[in-house]
C-alpha positions in Angstrom: 33.1 14.0 -33.6 35.6 16.7 -32.6 38.0 15.4 -35.2 40.0 18.7 -35.1 41.3 18.2 -31.7 40.8 14.5 -30.7 43.6 12.0 -31.0 44.2 8.7 -29.3 45.3 8.7 -25.7 46.7 5.9 -23.5 44.0 3.5 -22.1 41.5 4.6 -24.8 41.5 8.3 -23.9 41.8 11.0 -26.4 43.4 14.5 -26.3 45.2 17.0 -28.6 48.9 17.6 -29.0 48.8 20.6 -31.3 47.1 23.9 -31.3 43.8 23.7 -33.3 42.9 26.8 -35.2 39.8 28.8 -34.3 38.4 28.3 -37.8 38.8 24.6 -37.6 37.1 24.3 -34.2 34.1 26.5 -35.4 33.8 24.5 -38.6 33.8 21.2 -36.8 31.2 22.5 -34.3 28.9 23.6 -37.2 29.3 20.3 -39.1 28.7 18.2 -36.0 25.5 20.0 -35.3 24.3 19.8 -38.9 24.9 16.1 -39.0 23.1 15.5 -35.7 20.0 17.6 -36.5 17.9 15.1 -38.4 18.6 12.3 -36.0 18.1 14.6 -33.0 14.7 15.6 -34.3 13.6 12.1 -35.0 14.6 11.1 -31.5 12.6 13.9 -30.0 9.5 13.0 -32.0 9.7 9.5 -30.6 10.2 10.9 -27.1 7.3 13.3 -27.4 5.1 10.5 -28.7 5.9 8.2 -25.8 5.3 11.0 -23.3 2.0 12.0 -24.7 0.8 8.4 -24.9 1.3 8.0 -21.1 -2.0 8.5 -19.4 -2.5 10.3 -16.2 -3.5 7.1 -14.5 -0.2 5.5 -15.5 1.8 8.4 -14.0 -0.3 8.1 -10.8 0.8 4.5 -10.2 4.0 5.8 -8.5 2.0 8.0 -6.1 -0.1 5.0 -4.9 2.8 2.5 -4.6 3.5 2.9 -0.9 6.7 1.1 0.1 7.3 0.1 -3.6 7.5 3.7 -4.5 11.2 3.7 -5.1 10.9 0.7 -7.5 8.3 2.4 -9.6 10.2 5.7 -9.3 13.3 4.1 -10.7 11.5 2.5 -13.6 9.4 5.5 -14.6 12.3 7.9 -14.1 14.2 6.5 -17.0 11.3 7.2 -19.4 12.2 10.4 -21.2 9.5 12.9 -20.0 9.6 16.6 -19.9 9.8 17.9 -16.3 9.0 14.6 -14.5 11.7 15.1 -11.9 10.3 18.6 -11.3 6.8 17.1 -10.9 8.1 14.5 -8.4 9.8 17.3 -6.4 6.5 19.2 -6.2 4.7 16.0 -5.1 7.3 15.3 -2.5 7.0 18.8 -1.1 3.2 18.2 -0.8 3.8 15.0 1.2 2.7 12.6 -1.5 6.0 11.0 -2.3 8.5 9.5 0.1 12.1 10.7 0.2 13.3 7.4 -1.2 10.9 7.7 -4.2 12.0 11.2 -4.9 15.7 10.1 -4.9 14.9 7.1 -7.1 13.4 9.5 -9.7 16.3 11.9 -9.4 18.9 9.2 -9.9 17.2 7.4 -12.7 15.9 10.3 -14.7 17.7 10.8 -18.0 16.7 14.4 -18.9 18.3 15.1 -22.3 20.8 12.2 -22.2 18.8 9.7 -24.3 18.1 11.9 -27.4 21.7 13.0 -27.5 23.0 9.4 -27.3 20.5 8.1 -29.9 21.3 10.9 -32.3 25.0 10.4 -31.9 24.7 6.8 -33.1 25.5 5.1 -29.8 24.7 1.3 -29.9 21.3 0.5 -28.5 22.7 -2.2 -26.3 25.0 0.3 -24.6 22.2 2.8 -24.1 20.0 0.1 -22.5 22.8 -0.8 -20.1 23.1 2.8 -19.1 19.4 3.2 -18.5 19.2 -0.1 -16.6 22.1 0.8 -14.3 20.6 4.2 -13.6 17.2 2.6 -12.8 18.7 -0.1 -10.5 20.9 2.5 -8.7 17.8 4.7 -8.1 15.8 1.8 -6.8 18.5 0.6 -4.4 19.3 4.1 -3.0 15.6 4.9 -2.7 14.7 1.7 -0.9 17.6 2.1 1.5 16.7 5.7 2.3 13.1 4.8 3.0 14.2 1.9 5.1 16.5 4.0 7.2 13.8 6.6 7.7 11.2 4.0 8.7 13.5 2.2 11.1 15.5 5.0 12.7 14.0 8.4 11.9 10.4 8.0 13.0 8.8 6.9 9.8 7.1 8.8 7.0 4.3 11.4 7.1 0.8 10.2 6.1 0.0 10.5 2.4 -3.0 12.7 1.4 -6.1 10.9 0.2 -6.4 12.8 -3.1 -3.1 13.9 -4.4 -3.1 16.5 -7.1 -0.6 15.8 -10.0 1.0 19.2 -10.2 3.6 19.3 -12.9 6.4 21.9 -12.9 7.7 21.8 -16.4 10.6 23.9 -17.8 9.1 24.0 -21.3 5.6 24.3 -22.8 5.3 20.9 -24.6 1.7 20.5 -23.6 0.7 23.7 -25.5 1.8 22.4 -28.9 1.7 19.3 -31.1 4.3 16.6 -31.0 6.2 17.8 -34.1 6.4 21.4 -33.0 7.5 20.4 -29.5 10.2 18.1 -31.0 11.4 20.9 -33.1 11.6 23.2 -30.1 13.7 20.7 -28.2 15.9 20.0 -31.2 16.8 23.7 -31.8 17.5 24.2 -28.1 19.7 21.2 -27.7 21.5 21.8 -31.0 22.4 25.3 -29.7 23.7 23.7 -26.5 25.7 21.2 -28.5 27.2 24.0 -30.7 28.4 26.0 -27.7 29.7 22.9 -25.9 31.5 21.7 -29.1 33.3 25.1 -29.3 34.2 25.1 -25.6 35.4 21.5 -25.7 37.6 22.4 -28.7 39.3 25.3 -27.1 39.4 23.6 -23.7 41.0 20.4 -24.9 43.4 22.3 -27.1 44.6 24.3 -24.1 44.9 21.3 -21.8 46.8 19.4 -24.4 49.2 22.2 -25.1 50.0 22.6 -21.4 50.4 18.8 -20.9 48.0 18.6 -18.0 45.2 16.5 -19.6 46.5 13.1 -18.4 47.1 14.2 -14.8 43.6 15.7 -14.5 41.9 12.6 -15.9 43.8 10.0 -13.8 43.3 11.4 -10.3 41.3 8.7 -8.5 37.8 9.7 -7.8 38.2 13.4 -8.8 36.7 12.9 -12.3 33.5 11.3 -10.8 33.3 14.0 -8.1 33.6 16.8 -10.6 31.2 15.2 -13.1 28.6 14.8 -10.3 28.8 18.5 -9.5 28.3 19.4 -13.1 25.4 17.0 -13.3 23.7 18.7 -10.4 23.4 22.0 -12.3 19.6 22.4 -12.6 19.5 22.7 -16.4 19.3 20.3 -19.3 22.6 21.6 -20.6 24.3 19.6 -17.8 23.1 16.2 -19.1 24.0 17.3 -22.6 27.5 18.3 -21.5 28.1 15.1 -19.6 26.9 12.9 -22.4 28.9 14.8 -25.0 32.1 14.6 -22.9 31.6 10.8 -22.7 30.9 10.4 -26.4 33.9 12.4 -27.3 36.2 10.3 -25.0 36.9 12.9 -22.4 35.1 11.2 -19.6 35.1 7.5 -18.7 32.1 5.4 -17.8 32.4 6.1 -14.0 32.3 9.8 -14.5 29.4 9.5 -17.0 27.3 7.7 -14.5 28.3 10.0 -11.6 27.2 13.0 -13.7 24.0 11.5 -15.1 22.9 10.0 -11.7 23.2 13.4 -10.1 21.5 15.1 -13.0 18.0 15.7 -11.7 17.2 18.5 -14.1 15.0 21.2 -12.8 13.8 18.9 -10.0 16.3 20.4 -7.6 15.1 23.9 -8.2 11.5 22.8 -7.5 12.5 20.9 -4.4 14.2 24.0 -2.8 11.4 26.3 -4.0 8.4 24.2 -2.8 9.7 22.3 0.2 9.5 24.4 3.3 12.0 22.2 5.2 15.3 23.5 3.9 17.4 21.1 6.1 15.5 18.2 4.6 16.2 19.5 1.1 19.9 19.9 1.8 20.0 16.4 3.3 18.5 15.0 0.1 20.9 17.0 -2.0 23.8 15.5 0.0 22.5 12.0 -0.4 22.0 12.5 -4.1 25.6 13.8 -4.5 27.3 11.2 -2.3 25.3 8.2 -3.7 25.8 9.4 -7.3 29.5 9.9 -6.9 30.0 6.6 -5.0 28.0 4.7 -7.6 30.0 6.3 -10.4 33.3 5.3 -8.8 32.0 1.7 -8.3 30.6 1.4 -11.8 33.9 2.7 -13.2 35.8 -0.2 -11.7 33.3 -2.8 -13.0 33.8 -2.2 -16.8 30.1 -2.3 -17.5 30.2 -0.4 -20.7 
């Protein structure tokens, strides 16, 4: 992928040394998207099937879990579901989920990462490692946050007796069949990939020509911090961009995890819209960013992938 501008860099990185022509970059972007379309569609069909097979009762486990909420939140969060992080934010605003459970969902949720990785041909073992690390990180942060709140900040608010599972989704998957919904996702993500491919082509060409690619990529901690900021953009395009940057060799494993851990999709929008306590929402946002960035830096030194 991105053959027009990628070339081997030291320590496994890739960059460009010559100016790629506009026509070449556009052609590569078109060809990349065409090659991915069938695999992307098949991936979304599988995702839609898995989501529709999950019963309401299964989803409600997390809302009845009590102190184990962050554990279930971390596990359920990695399952590709449309708008689950947004639903969790709405439930938190209603006093149903603990702060730790919400953060566990935010940190573990994969948004559009999984279909892009599968359609790009990433080895299954590597994908499973990424999902497992995200889930464990979400659980650990969530449990720690709830523990701190219980021990030092006066405990949690009582949970309502009959929680209503309100789902704030950013698409309309429930209104159509599996195949039509999968096609909707495929077209939307293919459009994102096309735009991202073009931007990456020109961006990497510019950086390579000015000789600043290496210096940018090797500043300690900066790559993870910037990736985390991009990941927090409340749109599925953020996870697509982070994933594509990793697949293309622009980001390393630490930056990948920092961006994906902080990528809560539309959950952040719902949190600030529904939660009346703005200070609490800002505190959760800060914990999400700091924990995601720190985890990314730590993971980057462990050579997990």
